[in-house]
C-alpha positions, 0 to 999 in steps of 0.5 A: 500500500505504501508503494502504491500510493507513494510518488516513487516511479512505478516503472523503470525502463531504458530507452536503449534496452527497449530499442534493442528488445524491439529490434530482436523481436522480444517483448512483443506481447501486450501482457507479461503473462503471455510468456510461459517462461515467466509464469512458470518461472514464478512458480519455480522461484516460489518452489526454489526458495521454499525447498531451500528454506524448508530443508534447513528449517526442518533439519534440526528436528531430523538431527535430534530424532535420528538415534544413530547421530546421538547429538544434542541440541548444542551440536545441531548448530554446526550442521546448520552452519554447513548447510548455509556454508554450502550455499556460500561454497556454490555461490563463490564457485559460480562467481568465478565467471565474473572475475577479470582473468584468463579462461585458464585461470577461471577453470583453475579457480572453479576447483580452488574457490569452493575449497576456500569457502569450505576452509572458511567454514572449517576455520570458523567452527574450529577456532571460533565456535570450538567445535570438532570438525573432523567428521565433516572432512568427508564433505570435501568429496561431496563438493566434487559432485557440485564442481562436476555439475558446474562444469557440465552446465557450461554456463547454460542456466537451463542445463545447470538448473536441470543438473543441480535439481537432479542432484538435489533429488538424489541427495534427498532420497539418500537422506530419506533412505539412510541414517546417521552421518550419511543422511545428515550430510545428504540433507546438508548437501541440498545447500550445495545444489540450491546455491546457484538455482536463483540466477538460473531461474531468474535468467530463464524467466526474464529472457525474451521479455524485452520491455516487460523485463522490469515488470516480470522481475517484480513478479518473480521477487514476490514469489520469494514468499515460498520460503514461508509456506513450503517449510510449514507444509513440510513441518505439518507433514512431518508432525502428522503424516510421515515423520520428519525423515519422510517429510523430505518428500516435499523437497523431492517434489520441489526439485522435480518441478524445477527439473521440469521447468529447466526443460520447459523453459529451454524448449520455450526459449528456443522457440522464441529464438533464444539459445544459451548454447549459441553465440549471442544467446549465451549467459554465464551464471554468476553468483546468487541472490 
């Protein structure tokens, strides 16, 4: 309401961008909702933020319920710390594309940067939080999976969304079917596979909108509310239906939709003449939100 009745401009546009969009034939529809990549992308943002928040929000309940872990409430924090550090690991890795360095140096940094971020997690928890981090050294191997996915995506946001969503599904299924440290780290690794999905979805959703890009972006931002809804949905499922471990089926369904959106947006944008694998249509995914 404040923004509705304020004197702030309700539209920010660039004449240059509009001219470019018109020349490319983008943004030709009257309504922003005439573009499938946008309205399906709105659902994708809702679901992505939802699964990211829900996985972390319900993780303490799983950690305390799993009898194989034998951890108290005071030891839950380091697992949550690693979950959010995993998002940092992925985003630092993706940010390498924004550096002003040679392609060879960038390829090297794609292997180095995630372990620098992982080192920050280890150092803070060992020397500041005074926690035993030795059980988490094995997580270095999980990071390799993320690096492989990043390399396979080749900067294509649709391909990266598909690959990382598939990894997310696999991680959650492993967590649901196992116990102890394996299950805990499987759930924690969801942070790695969520780490670069925001820019992937956003890029796909606004591509081809032309003069509707600003309006479309505002609708995408509104869908962040998924984090406050899907986490509650999973909690209710855990409390009253399938238990905390089984409740992560919500996350599996969420990643399933994101994989669908990756394929659908890829096909839709190609039909509109936008191909991220071709010169001029290439988008390098850089960082997160």
